[in-house]
N, C-alpha and C positions, 0 to 999 in steps of 0.2 A: 352693644351696651349691655344686653342681658348676660352675655358671656362674662363680661367684666364684673358685673354684680355678683354672679355666681362664684367666680374665682375669689372675689373679696369676701363673701360669706364663708366659703370653705376655709379661707385663711384665718378669719376671726375665730372660728370654732376650733382651730388648731388641727384641722384635718389634713394639713399639707405635710408630705414627706416626699422623698424621691419617687416612691411608689404611687402616690396619689394621682388619680386620673384627672385630666383637665376637665373642666365643666362641660366642654363640648363633647367629651367622650362618654359622659354618663349614659348608661343604658346601651353601650356599644361593646361588642367583643372585637378585639383587635387580633389579627393574624400574627402568630409568633411561632418561630421554630424552636425546637428544644435547645438547639445550639445557642440561640440568642437568649433564651430563658436562663440557661446555665451560665452564660457570660455575666448576667445581671444577678447572680445568686446572692451577692451581699445585700441587695435590696430586699430579697425575699426572706432572709433569715428571720425565723421566729413567726412567720406568717402561716396561716392555715390555708392550704390549697384544697379547694372543694370542686370536684368534678360534678357536672350536672347535665341533664338534657331536658328539653321541654316536655317530653313524654314520661319522665321519671318521677312518679308521685312519691317515691321513697326518698328522693333527693330534696324535697321541698323544705324540710326542717333545717337541713344543713345550709341551704341557700338563704333561708330567712335569717339565720344567725349572722350572715354577712351584712344584712340590713342594719342590725343593731350595732355592729362594730366594723364598718367597712375598711378601716385601715389595718385591721388584723387579718383580713381575708384576701385571697386571690381566687377568682372563679375561673374554671376551665370548662368551656362548652365542649362536651365530648359526645361523639356519636350523634351529632345533630348539625343542622345547618345554621348559618349565621342569623338569618331572619327569625327562625323559631326561637333560638336562644335569646336574641335581643327582645323578642316579644315577652318572654318570661321575665326578663329584667325590668321591662317597662310595667308589666302587669303587677309585679310585686314591689315596684319602686326600689330596686336594688341598685346602689350606686358604688359598688365595689369594683375594682379592676377586673376585667374579664378578657380572657384570651382564648383563642381557638387555633386548631391546626392539627392535622393527623399526626405529623411528626412530633408535636408537643405531647399529644395524648400517648403515643407510643413511648416516647422518652421518659415520661413520668411513670410509666407502667400501669396506666389506667386500662383495666381489662373488663371491668364491670362497674355497675352503679348500684347504690351510692358508693362514692369513693372520696376519701379525704386523707390528707397527710400534713403533718406539721413539719416545716422546713427548719 
């Protein structure tokens, strides 16, 4: 029931797009390969990709921008484990799509933090 209500609320405020995360996925980083990310490139066009890690204090302002406009951002947990990255999302109430994966980080060319790129 809670999931249905959250999906309904997201729909009412117009936050649904192909990219929008399901209410059950809020605060979660999903594993994604660079190949799969590239296949879905039409969904990402115009979005700001922001790489972050739980220990990166310089990344905080970029990640918090995603809180203001979650449909304009894609987060990539880089150089971090899933649990630590998800704890950051929960702590700051970030509900933007989040992906992780060493292949994704390499494919995007993320070599240091903070890092962001508009697609």
